[in-house]
N, C-alpha and C positions, 0 to 999 in steps of 0.2 A: 080689516082694521089697520090703519096706518100708525106705525110706531113713531113717536117723537121723543127725543132726548131733551129734558128740561133741566138745564143747569140752574141751580138755585131755586128749584121747584118746591122747597119746603118753606120758602119765605112768603111774605105778604101778598105780593102780586103773583108770584110764581104758583102758589097754591091755588089761588082763585082761577088762574089760567088752566091749571091741571083739571080742576073741576069742570070748567067749560069744555075743555078738550074731550074729556070722558063722556060728557053729555052729548057731544057731537059725533061720537063714535071713534074717536082716536084712542090710542094706547099710550098714555103718558108715562115715561120712565124718568123718575126724578134722580138727578145727580146732585148731591148736596153734601157739604162738609158739616152741616148742622151747627156751625159757629153762631149764626144769627137766625137760622131757620129752625123749625120745630118738627120733630119726628111725628107728632100727633097730627100735623097738617098734611102729611103724605097719606092720602086716603083713596086715591083714584088710580093707583098703579104702583109698581115696585119702587123701592128706594135703593140706590147705590150710594153707599156712604163713601165719599171721596172728594178730594180737592181738585180744582181745575188746573192746578200746577202739577198734578200727579199724572204723568203721561201713561204709566203702566195701568193704573186703574181706569183711566179713560178708555184706553185701548181695549181692555177686558170688557168694559160695559158695552162698547160699540160692537165688539165681536158677539157678545151674548145676545144682545137685543136687536141688532141690525136696524137701527132707526132709519127712516127715510128723510128726516129733517131734524133740526135742532132749534130750540128757542133758548137763547142765552141771557139768563137773568143774573147769574152769579157775579157779584161785584161788591166792593165796599162802596157806600153811598152816602157818607156824611160830609157835607161841604166843609164845615169847620174843622173836622178831623183831617180832612185832606190837606188843608192849609198847614196845620200843625205837624203832620206826619206824611209828607208827600211820597216818601219812599214806599210806605205801606200801600198806597194807591197805585203807584206805577208797577210795583212788584206784583200785585194781585190782579188788578184790572187790565194791565197791559201784558205782563209775562204770562198770566194765567190764560188770558184770551188767546195769545199766540199759541200756547200749548194746545188749547182746545181746537183751534182752527187747523193745526197740523194733524191732530188726531182725526178730526172729521174728514180732512182731505185724504189721508191715508186709509180711512175706513170706508171710503166711497159715499160719504153723506154730502149731498150736493146743494142743500138748501139750509139757510140760517135766517132766523128772525132775531135781531138784536134788541134788547132792552137798552135804549139810549135815553137821552135826557135833554131838556131845554137848556141845561147849564152849558151846552156847547156854544150857545149864542152870547154868553156873558151879559154885558149891558147893551141891549139891542139898539141898533140905529133907527129902528122903526117899530111901530105897534099898529096892528097886531103883527106878530112874527110869522113870516112865511119861511119855507124851506130855502129860499134864496137870500134871506137875511144873512149878512156876513157872520161867520162863526169865529168869535173871539172870546173863548172861555177865560174867566177871571179866577178860576180856582183849579187845583190839580184834579179834582173829581171830574169837572167838565172837560178838562184837557185830556184826561185818560180816556173818556168815552169817545171823544172826537177822534183820537188816535185809533181806537178800535174800528171806527167806521172807515178810516183810511186803510186799515189793515184788510178789512173785508173787500174793499175795492181792489186792492193789490192782489188778493187771493183770487178774486174773480178773473182778473186779467191773466194771472199766471196759471190758474188751475180750474177755472170755470165754476167756482163756488158762487152760487146766486144768493142774494141777500135782500132783506129789507131792515132798515134801522128805524125803530119807532121812538121818536123823541117825545117822551112824556113831559107833560107839565106837572102840576102838583097832584099826585095820587092821593085819594082820600076815600072815606066811606068803607063800608064792610059788607060781607055776604048777607044778602037779604034772607037766606034761610038760617043764618046764625051758626053755620057749621064751622067756619073759619073766619079769622079776622086779624086785625092789626095787633101785633104783640112784639114790639121791639124792646131791646134792652141795651143801651138806654133809648128811651123814646125821645124823638126830636121833632116829630110832626105836630103842627099846630092843633089840629082837631082833637086827637086823643089827649094831648096835654091840657087843652082847655076843658075837656070833659073830666079829666082827673081832678083839676082844680075845682070844678063845680061840685065834685063828689067829696070835697073836703080834703083833698090831697095837697101837695105843694102848690103855692101860688104860681100862676102862669107868668113867665118872664116875657115881656114884650121887648124885643131887641130893636131899638130905634124908633123914635116918635118924631124924627125930624127929616124924614124922606120927603122928596118933592112930589107928594101925592095929596089927595084932597083931605086926608086926615092925619098925615104925617107917618103912617105905617106902610109897610110893604104891601103891594098888591100882587096877587097870584091868581092863576087860572086853575081852579080845582076840578078834577075829573074823577068820576067814581071808578073804583077798581073793577067793577063789573063791565064798564065800558072798555077799560084797558084789556081785560081778558077777551072780550069779543073782538077787539082789534087784532089780537094775535091769531085767532082762528081765521079771520078774514085774510090776514097776511099770509098764512100758510096756503090757503086756497088760491090766493092771487099768484104766489110763486108757482104753484102747480099749473096755473093757467098761462105762465110765461111772462108775467109782469117784469118790466125792467128793474134792476136793482137800484135802490134809491132810499134816501131818508124821508120819513113821513112824520109830520107833527100830529100829536094826539092831545087835544085840549077841547074845552067847552066853548072857547071863544068869548068869555067874559071874565072880568076880574073882580075879586073880592078882597078888601083890605083885611089886615089882621083884626082891626077893631070891628069891622062888620061881621067876621066869623065869630068873634067873641059874643057880640050881641045875639047872633043866631043861636049859639050854644046856650046862652042864658034863656032864650025864648023856648027852646026845645026841652031843656031840663027843668025849667022853672026855678033855677038856682042862680046865685051870683057867682061869677068867676072872679076870685081874688087875684089881683094883679100886682106885679112889681115891674120895674122898668130897668132896662140895661142899655148899653151902647149898641150901635149898629154892629152886626157881625161881619168880619171881613168876608168878601166874596158874595154878598147878598145884593143883587140888583134891586132898584126901587120897584120895578114893575115888569111883569112877564105875562103876556096874553097871547094865546095861539091863534093863528089862522090855520085851521085843519081842513080847508077845502080840498087839498089834494087827496087826503085819506078818504074823504067823502066821495070824491069822484072816482078814484081808482079802486077803493075797497068796498064801496057802498056802505061805509061806516059813518055813524054819527054818535054824538054823546047823548044817548037816550036817557041815561040814569043820573046825569050830572047836575041836576037842579040842586043848588046849595042846600036847600031845606032837606031834600031827600038824602043827601050826603050825610048831613049831621044827624038826622033821625036814624039812619042805618048804623052809624057809628055809635050813637048812644045806646041802641039796642044791644050791640055786641059788648059794649063797655059794661052794661048792667049784667049781662050773662057772665062775663069774665069775673066780675066782682063776686057774683053769687058762687061761682066755682071755688074761688079762693077762700071765701068765708065758709 
């Protein structure tokens, strides 16, 4: 059984990946400060309660569990917040990642899979976006993730640390077994916010209806969290097989506008989504669509579960379970 250190493993994508790792025979060790993650989501291996800026706790965890690889999810990840408070993002996402990489280097951990983001591309010069599309982030969140990718490349040159950076597009959907799911505070993602509005909660705010798209709202490439988890397993296996370190896009290769997602939520729930409208948010490009051919070729990966209807149906199932628990 190969042990893998999972920073941020109590979060939305991290917990789903831990479940997939355990099912594949890995031993996931979660390292999480539980600021945005949930203790109840750590179900497939031990939890080390610690922050990625805490070198002593990182060192102790690596000594105790002796991981063969790490998957690095732990990061602040709100675009708007990163613009309002850039120091928070550079302190955690950059300084925390540097602390982690030094701990992995000194602990003899030679392989890392990074949770990166399509935000590194900013407003892309071409669609769909390939890994060779120029990286010009337009917010501190994307800038911090791109800098971590540069750090990984530098650590490989200096110390032999091998890596893959998985550049996600819009993560969505929930666990098909209903064991874990999306539970952020505050929630900022479109699908759960639309489901909450359909359930009688706060109206959904649509930020910007004047984008240069077919219906005036942002277009995004939505990818099911189960597909993201599968990509991490394949990335670990590829590193074991000697794949060259590099970034890889993860997306379904098709775009859905905000209005189209709202229409699908109304169809799945049979309820109206009450709307209100706001201005464009700083740092939001009009359209982001992935070309994930490189991940398909090198990892044998494809977005098997990312049909938009399946995404919304799985999210609605989790949303209903969550409301039942609360009530």
